[in-house]
N, C-alpha and C positions, 0 to 999 in steps of 0.2 A: 319307823321303828316304834314299838309300843313302849312308852315310859312307865306305865303302870298304875299307877299313879296314885290314886288316893289309897292310903293304907287301910286295909281292912282291920277290924279289931283284933283278929287272931294274929295278924302279922305284927301289929303294934305290940301285942303282949309278948310275942317271941322276941322282938327286938329289945324290949325293956328287960326281959329276963337275961338276954345275952350280954347286956352291959356289965353285969356283975362278974362274968367269967372272962371277959376280954381284957387285954391290956388297957389301962386307964389313962386318959389324957390328964396330964399334970399341968395345971394352971400356973404353978410356981416356976416350973421349968420354962414354960412359955414366957412368963413375965421376965425371966432373966434374959431371954433372947430379945425381948423388947428393950430392956434397959441397955443391953450390950450395943444394939444398933444406935440408940440415942447417944451413947457415950462417945461415938466417933464424931459427933457433931452433925449438923444438918446435911442430909445426903443429896446435895444439889449436884446434878451432872456436871462434870468437868472439874470438880474440886477434889482435894486430897481425901476429904471425909467420904466422898462417894466411892473413890477407889479403894479405900481401906475397908469400907463396908462390904464391897463386892468380894474381897478376899476373905473376909470373915464368913460370909454366907457360903461361899464355896467350901471353906474349911469345915464348917459345921455339917454340910451334906457329906463330905468325904469322911468325916469322923464317924458317920453312921454307916459307912460302907457304900455310898452312892458315888456315881461319876457324873457330876453336873456338867452341863455344856453351856457355852456362851453363844448368844446370838448378838453380835455387836454391829452397829450401823451408825452412820453419820446422817444428821438431818438438820434442817434449818428450823429454828424456833423463834417465836416472837419475843420471848423473855431473855434468852441466853445467846441468841445468834446461832451459828453453826456449832453443833456439839455432838459428841459421840455418846450413844446410849447403848446399854447392854441388858438384854434379857438373859436370865439364868433359868435353865429348865433341866428336868431329868424325867426319865420314864422308868418306873419300877414295874417290871414284868415284860412279857414277850411283846415284840414290836407288832405282831400280827393280832394281838388280842384287842377286843373293844376296850376303850379307855374311859375312865372317870377322871375328871380334871379338877384341880384346885388352882386358883390364881390369886395373886396379891401384888400390889406395886410396892417397890422398895425405895423409890426416890421420895424426896420431899420438895415442896413448893419453895421457890427461891425467896419469897417474901411473905410476911404475915399481913396480907392485904385486907383482912377483916378486922384489924385493930382500929380503934377509934382515933388514936393519935397518928397524924401524918408521919411523924418521925419513926414510930414503931412499925408502920406499914412496910417500910423498906427493909426491915431486919428479917433474917432467916429464923426458923424455929425448929424445934426438935422433931416434930411429926411423930410423936409417940403413938397416937391413935391412928393418925393419917400419914403413912400406912405401916408403921412398924408392927402394929397389932396383928394385921393379917399375915405378915411374914412370920411373926412369932408362932402363930397357930400352925402354919405350914411346916415350920421346922420341927415342932413337936409331933405333928402327924407323921413326919418322916421317921421319927424314932419308933413310933408305934408300928409303922409298916415293916420295919426290920424285925419286930417281935412277932407280928402276925400279918404276913403278906396276903394280899387278896388271891383267891384261887382262880376266878373266872374272868377277871379284868386286869388290865394294867392301870396304874395310876400315874397320871401326868401332872407333875408339880411345876408351876410356872411362876417365876418372880419377874414381873415386867417393870421396865424402866420408863421414865418419861410420861407418867400418867398426869402429873400435876404441873404442866408447863403451859396450860391454856389461858386464854383471856375470855372475859364475858362475850358471848356471841361468836366466838371462834372455835367451833367444834373441831375444826381441822387440827387444832393445836393440843387437844386433850388426848390422853390414852395413846400416845405415840408408840409405845412398846407393844401393847396388845394388838394394835392395828398391824404393825410389822409382823408380829408372830402369826397372825391369821392370814395375812395377804401373801407372806413369803415364808410359809412354815418350814422350820428346819428339820422336821421329821414328818412321817406320814400321820396325819391327824385322823384318828378313828374314834373321836370323842362321842360317846353316847349322851353324856350329861356332865355339866360342870357347875361349880360354885366359885364366884369371885368373893374374896374376903376383904372388906375395906371398913375401917372404923368400927372394929368389933371388940374393943377393949375398954370402952369408957365405963366409969364406975356405975352410972345409972343406965344400965343396958336395957333397951327395949327395941325389939325388931318389929318393923312393919314391912309389909310386902311392897317392895320397890316397884314403881310403875311399869317400866319396861319389862321387868321379869314377869309381873302379873299378866301383862298383855301378850307377850311374845313367847313365854314359856310357862303357861299357867299350870300345866300338869306337874312339871318339876317343882314349881313354887309350892303347890299344894302338898306334894310329897314331902318336901323338907319341912314345911310348916306343920304338917300332921305329926311328924317325928318330934319337932321342936316343942310343940304344945304338949305332947305326951310327956316329955322329959322335964320341961321347964315352962309350965303354962303361964306363969306371970311374965315371962320374957318374950313371948311370941304373940303379937297382936294380929288380928284379922284385918286391921285397917290397911288401906292402900295408900302408900306415900306418894310423893311427887316422883316424876320420872327423873332419874339421875343418869347422866351420860358418864358411865364408868367402864371399867375394863371388861365387863361382861358384854357390852354392846357390840364390839366388833365381832364377837362370836355369834351373837344373835343375828347380826347382819348377814352372816354366812349360813344361817338356818341351823346353827348348832345350839341345842338347848343349853342355856347358861343363865344362871340367875345371880343377882347381886345380894349378898348377905351384908347389910349395912345398917347401922344406926346413925342416921343423919342428924338426929336431934342431939347435937353435941355442942355445947356453948363455947368450946375452945377451938372450933374448926378454923383453920388458917389464922391462928393467933399464937402469940408467944407462949401462952399458957397450955399449949398442947404438949404436955410433958408427962413423964411416967407417973408423977404424983396424981394425975387426973385419970389414970387407968388403974385396972385392978386385975390380980391373978384370977379372981372369981369370975369376972366377965370373960376372960380368955378361956377359962375352963368350961364355961357354959357353951361358948361358941365352938370350941374344939371338940367337946364331947358330942355335940349334935352332928358336926361334920364327920367325925370319925365313925359314929354309929350309922350315918347315912351311907358312907362308903361300904361298911360291912353289910348293911341292909341291901344295897343295890347289888353287891357281889353275890348274895344268896338268891336274889330274885332272878327268875328265868325271863330272859329277854324275848319278847314276841316278835 
């Protein structure tokens, strides 16, 4: 399937003009979603905070008029033993239409293992940027979809669980929810292209092209980057970052074009300081605006 890919100047100009007439992504609304998730406490699978957050996420989607679905499963983990995980997903649009997908993980790592102090390393943390920020963007995009549904595509929104339960060198323990979603899909996957959102809300936002995305979905990467650089040139770099085993990778392994939109240069990663105070509405708005305009651009584009 032809992804398109590099945006021609005329298409970029049309996309930029359309931003002013479309429903606008609200970074402050998204930031409230980020804060609300953190207010429940660390979203560690098997805890009351995790269960309460799931109810909140379902409620927010329902408030927008959607019917989210659960994909729950039990699995053995290195950090928590046997635990139940739950992916939350919804499809906006016909089941037979080609899909554009957005994903983010809603769990938090059980311990702040990047802290310097041994005592601090065993403590849980808020996970404001990792990954409440990506979830917050998706919740705000859901609001925009209700105001302006896509015409030619369905949108698949996926909140995956169990992303952050791995250990160094144990690839089998990371991204458990996205692996389950792809390997045992709860609906017919007709994904033409997708973006995973992870760590997209830090105050000093700077996106580089994630390694796996650049190598395995280069055309989609260039498409998103062309749009991002046109809208926010200071925030989208052409540098290639390290390969990051994130929730886009299981999709790539199934030959589904999927990229990781992530700013991994975040000094609070897996630390107690990953709090809302180190995130910003402005960064969420930059991320969300690019994602929303990408959805609209792809919906107008004729698939080859």
